[in-house]
Steps between C-alpha positions, in 0.01 A plus 500: 500500500616794712253787471566849624222719629553867430342767712488871450297816513324634194571871465298748298587855398330639811715300742740702712799351676691629801879512488520172693246330273685616190831375638346166594339462156834568329729332753698822521623713786326816612830686463522409132139607432562827688800562275278445195260761638789741562618451139150571370447148368196456726248759610300382800188677621540653845747746643654306785670167443256339746212628284643391164267298278615338179290395202515177303693699240766564767518126560562444129764777497682343794510163325638668186753693711614177662554339159692803372729490801541122514530423129671813370669646807321834456542744791207678667524817291510287185201300621298821547592616150427162342159480669412849377603407146299178513196702612550740209518208256168369633338843455631527144388146416151580632488812282603306191245231580227761553566651158464162336832548324702183510827465312685174433 
C-alpha cells in the first residue's frame, strides 16, 4: 500500500505572512498578489511592500480569488467585488444567526 505523508504548518488567526510566504502558500506570483492589493481585494498591514504582512484571512481570500479566476474567468476588479460581497454575506449570516431567527 502506497502511503503519502502530508506536511504543513498550522496557522492560527494571529499568524502573519510576508508577501513571499503568502505567495508560496498559494503557489501564486507576487505580481498577481500585488494586483489584488491594488484592486482592494487584499489589505496588508504595513506601508511599504517589503513591510507587508498578511493575515490568515488574506490567505483564504487569495485561495477564493484563485478559484474565481480559474473556474469562472473573473477579472481582478470582479474578484475584488465578489470578495467584498462574500464578506457582506458572512456578516449578514452572522447577524441572522445572532438573532436566533432561522427561516427554512
